[in-house]
C-alpha positions as CSV (number, residue, x, y, z in Angstrom):
1,X,-17.7,-90.5,40.4
2,X,-16.0,-93.8,41.0
3,X,-13.3,-94.4,38.5
4,X,-10.3,-96.5,37.8
5,X,-6.9,-95.4,36.6
6,X,-5.2,-97.0,33.6
7,X,-1.5,-96.3,33.5
8,X,-0.4,-95.5,30.0
9,X,3.2,-96.7,29.7
10,X,5.5,-98.3,27.2
11,X,3.4,-101.2,25.8
12,X,4.5,-102.2,22.4
13,X,2.0,-104.1,20.2
14,X,3.6,-106.7,17.9
15,X,2.8,-106.5,14.3
16,X,4.2,-109.7,12.9
17,X,1.4,-112.2,12.4
18,X,2.0,-114.0,9.1
19,X,-0.7,-113.7,6.5
20,X,-2.6,-110.9,8.2
21,X,-2.9,-107.4,6.8
22,X,-1.3,-104.8,9.1
23,X,-1.3,-101.1,8.3
24,X,2.1,-99.5,8.7
25,X,3.7,-96.1,8.3
26,X,4.9,-93.2,10.3
27,X,3.4,-90.1,11.8
28,X,3.5,-86.6,10.2
29,X,1.4,-84.7,12.8
30,X,-1.6,-82.6,12.0
31,X,-4.6,-81.1,13.7
32,X,-5.9,-83.2,16.6
33,X,-8.2,-80.6,18.3
34,X,-11.5,-79.9,16.8
35,X,-13.3,-83.0,15.5
36,X,-14.6,-85.8,17.7
37,X,-12.7,-88.8,16.4
38,X,-14.6,-92.1,16.1
39,X,-12.5,-95.2,16.1
40,X,-13.0,-97.3,12.9
41,X,-10.2,-99.8,13.2
42,X,-7.6,-100.9,15.8
43,X,-4.7,-103.4,16.1
44,X,-4.8,-106.4,18.4
45,X,-2.1,-109.0,18.6
46,X,-0.7,-107.7,15.3
47,X,-4.1,-107.9,13.5
48,X,-5.9,-104.9,12.2
49,X,-9.6,-105.2,13.1
50,X,-12.6,-103.1,12.3
51,X,-14.7,-101.8,15.2
52,X,-17.8,-104.0,15.3
53,X,-21.3,-102.6,14.8
54,X,-22.9,-101.3,18.0
55,X,-19.6,-100.5,19.7
56,X,-18.3,-96.9,19.8
57,X,-14.9,-95.8,20.9
58,X,-13.8,-92.2,20.3
59,X,-11.6,-89.3,21.3
60,X,-12.0,-85.6,21.8
61,X,-8.7,-83.7,22.2
62,X,-8.9,-80.5,24.1
63,X,-6.5,-77.6,24.3
64,X,-4.9,-75.8,26.0
65,X,-5.3,-78.3,28.9
66,X,-4.0,-81.1,26.7
67,X,-6.7,-83.5,27.8
68,X,-8.4,-86.2,25.9
69,X,-11.8,-87.8,26.7
70,X,-14.4,-90.0,25.2
71,X,-15.8,-93.6,25.1
72,X,-13.3,-96.5,25.3
73,X,-15.9,-98.9,23.9
74,X,-18.0,-99.3,27.0
75,X,-16.7,-97.0,29.7
76,X,-16.0,-93.3,29.5
77,X,-12.4,-92.2,29.9
78,X,-10.3,-89.1,30.4
79,X,-6.6,-88.3,30.7
80,X,-3.7,-86.3,29.5
81,X,-1.8,-86.3,26.2
82,X,1.3,-84.7,24.8
83,X,1.7,-83.8,21.2
84,X,4.8,-82.3,19.6
85,X,5.3,-82.3,15.9
86,X,4.4,-85.9,14.8
87,X,4.9,-87.3,18.3
88,X,1.9,-88.3,20.4
89,X,1.9,-90.0,23.8
90,X,-0.8,-90.4,26.5
91,X,-0.7,-90.1,30.3
92,X,-2.9,-91.7,33.0
93,X,-6.4,-92.5,31.9
94,X,-9.3,-92.6,34.4
95,X,-12.4,-94.5,33.4
96,X,-15.8,-95.2,34.7
97,X,-16.4,-98.7,36.1
98,X,-19.4,-100.1,34.2
99,X,-19.4,-103.8,33.6
100,X,-18.5,-104.6,30.0
101,X,-19.1,-107.8,28.1
102,X,-18.7,-109.2,24.6
103,X,-17.3,-107.1,21.7
104,X,-17.4,-103.8,23.8
105,X,-15.1,-105.3,26.4
106,X,-12.7,-106.6,23.7
107,X,-12.6,-103.3,21.9
108,X,-12.1,-101.4,25.2
109,X,-9.2,-103.6,26.3
110,X,-7.4,-103.2,23.0
111,X,-8.2,-99.5,22.8
112,X,-6.7,-98.6,26.2
113,X,-3.6,-100.8,25.5
114,X,-3.1,-99.1,22.2
115,X,-3.2,-95.6,23.8
116,X,-0.3,-96.9,25.9
117,X,1.6,-97.8,22.8
118,X,1.1,-94.6,20.9
119,X,4.2,-92.7,19.7
120,X,3.3,-90.8,16.5
121,X,0.3,-89.7,14.5
122,X,-1.0,-88.4,11.3
123,X,-4.2,-86.2,11.2
124,X,-6.0,-84.8,8.2
125,X,-9.6,-83.3,8.1
126,X,-10.8,-86.8,7.1
127,X,-8.8,-89.2,9.3
128,X,-6.6,-89.6,12.4
129,X,-4.1,-92.5,12.5
130,X,-2.0,-93.3,15.6
131,X,1.2,-95.4,15.2
132,X,3.3,-97.4,17.7
133,X,7.1,-97.0,17.9
134,X,7.5,-99.7,15.2
135,X,5.4,-97.6,12.7
136,X,2.3,-99.8,12.8
137,X,-1.1,-98.1,12.7
138,X,-2.7,-99.2,15.9
139,X,-5.7,-96.8,16.1
140,X,-7.5,-95.4,13.0
141,X,-10.3,-92.8,13.3
142,X,-12.7,-90.8,11.2
143,X,-14.4,-87.6,12.2
144,X,-17.8,-88.1,13.9
145,X,-20.9,-87.0,12.1
146,X,-23.1,-84.7,14.2
147,X,-25.9,-86.3,16.0
148,X,-29.1,-84.3,16.7
149,X,-30.3,-84.2,20.3
150,X,-33.9,-83.8,19.2
151,X,-36.1,-86.4,17.5
152,X,-34.1,-89.4,18.8
153,X,-35.0,-91.9,21.4
154,X,-32.0,-92.1,23.7
155,X,-31.6,-95.3,25.7
156,X,-29.6,-95.0,29.0
157,X,-26.5,-97.2,29.2
158,X,-25.0,-95.8,32.4
159,X,-26.6,-93.8,35.3
160,X,-24.9,-91.8,38.1
161,X,-25.9,-93.6,41.3
162,X,-25.5,-90.4,43.4
163,X,-22.7,-92.0,45.4
164,X,-19.7,-91.2,43.2
165,X,-20.2,-94.0,40.6
166,X,-21.9,-94.7,37.3
167,X,-23.9,-98.0,37.2
168,X,-25.0,-100.1,34.3
169,X,-28.7,-100.2,33.6
170,X,-30.7,-102.8,35.7
171,X,-31.6,-105.9,33.6
172,X,-35.2,-105.8,32.4
173,X,-35.4,-101.9,32.4
174,X,-34.9,-99.4,29.6
175,X,-34.7,-95.8,30.8
176,X,-35.1,-93.4,27.9
177,X,-35.2,-89.7,27.0
178,X,-36.7,-88.0,24.0
179,X,-36.2,-84.3,23.5
180,X,-38.2,-82.0,21.2
181,X,-37.9,-78.6,19.7
182,X,-40.5,-77.2,22.1
183,X,-38.1,-77.5,25.0
184,X,-39.5,-80.6,26.7
185,X,-38.2,-84.1,27.5
186,X,-40.2,-87.2,28.1
187,X,-39.5,-90.9,28.4
188,X,-39.5,-94.1,30.5
189,X,-37.7,-93.8,33.8
190,X,-37.5,-97.5,34.2
191,X,-40.9,-98.1,35.9
192,X,-42.8,-94.9,35.3
193,X,-43.3,-92.4,32.5
194,X,-42.0,-88.9,33.0
195,X,-41.9,-85.5,31.3
196,X,-40.8,-82.0,32.0
197,X,-38.8,-79.0,30.7
198,X,-35.5,-79.3,28.9
199,X,-34.0,-75.9,27.9
200,X,-31.0,-76.2,25.5
201,X,-28.6,-73.4,24.7
202,X,-25.6,-74.6,22.6
203,X,-24.2,-77.4,24.6
204,X,-25.8,-76.3,27.9
205,X,-28.9,-77.9,29.1
206,X,-31.3,-77.5,32.0
207,X,-33.7,-80.3,32.7
208,X,-36.7,-80.1,35.1
209,X,-38.7,-80.0,37.1
210,X,-39.8,-83.5,36.1
211,X,-43.2,-85.1,36.7
212,X,-43.8,-88.8,36.6
213,X,-46.5,-91.4,37.1
214,X,-46.6,-93.3,40.4
215,X,-46.6,-96.9,39.5
216,X,-44.6,-99.2,41.9
217,X,-41.4,-100.7,40.5
218,X,-41.1,-104.5,40.3
219,X,-38.1,-104.6,42.7
220,X,-35.9,-102.4,44.9
221,X,-33.1,-102.3,42.3
222,X,-35.4,-100.8,39.7
223,X,-36.8,-98.3,42.1
224,X,-33.4,-97.2,43.2
225,X,-32.3,-96.8,39.6
226,X,-35.4,-94.8,38.7
227,X,-34.8,-92.3,41.5
228,X,-31.1,-92.0,40.5
229,X,-32.0,-91.6,36.8
230,X,-34.5,-88.7,37.4
231,X,-32.1,-87.0,39.8
232,X,-29.2,-87.4,37.3
233,X,-31.2,-85.9,34.5
234,X,-32.0,-82.8,36.6
235,X,-28.3,-82.5,37.8
236,X,-27.1,-82.2,34.2
237,X,-25.8,-78.8,32.9
238,X,-24.1,-79.8,29.6
239,X,-24.6,-82.5,27.0
240,X,-22.6,-83.9,24.1
241,X,-24.1,-86.0,21.3
242,X,-21.9,-87.8,18.8
243,X,-21.9,-90.9,16.7
244,X,-25.2,-92.1,18.1
245,X,-24.1,-91.6,21.7
246,X,-25.0,-88.8,24.1
247,X,-23.6,-87.9,27.6
248,X,-25.1,-85.6,30.2
249,X,-22.7,-84.1,32.7
250,X,-23.0,-81.8,35.7
251,X,-21.2,-78.5,36.3
252,X,-18.2,-80.3,37.7
253,X,-17.9,-82.5,34.6
254,X,-19.1,-85.6,36.3
255,X,-21.0,-88.0,34.0
256,X,-24.7,-88.1,35.0
257,X,-26.2,-90.3,32.3
258,X,-24.8,-91.9,29.2
259,X,-27.2,-92.8,26.3
260,X,-27.1,-94.5,22.9
261,X,-29.6,-94.0,20.1
262,X,-31.4,-97.2,19.0
């Protein structure tokens, strides 16, 4: 999968804008691993801002590999972290390369910069707060509520193109997936309707074989995307649904399809 690397270094976010409310404090440590943490507020140019509706940035800390992954607001990211006592720093982050616009782009840029500025943290069962070296709260999270895989119409936001990259959805198309308790999946592949088996066991999933109608797509881009979408669904071996978003990945961990519930 085509990715970019974001070097997490010593970027310090100023917290001195007059008249603006800026959270401040110091880290005391706590339990990072376990919940999927959904970003609720972040600092940008010294101002603490709530994450806008429709944008999701989150973090899942994994041990013993000391890796963190999630959504940066638009693209998926993954990298290393080091936690010792109350101290928390992040290493190199690799991200997918989907085009981001509007609020999602703004959140993503601030989110990745704030990972760079992280120095300490406080974690409780109800919240995670990450501070910079000046003690300002630059990232504030809450634990994600579970999202059911079944009974939700999932709309694709990114599709593995089969050539090492994840592409944004073609304008004018809306590939979807709906799973049911009977072990099937159905939806719109972008041009045609499809359906087939979807066997779920914990976080493991096996999709296919899939059957679809045979209507011609309006253009070559839509046709190429449809073929990639159906192939990506059937390549998936694991899924993760959280905070209204869902990802399908293959056995090597490569993102196949990202979705959001609407």
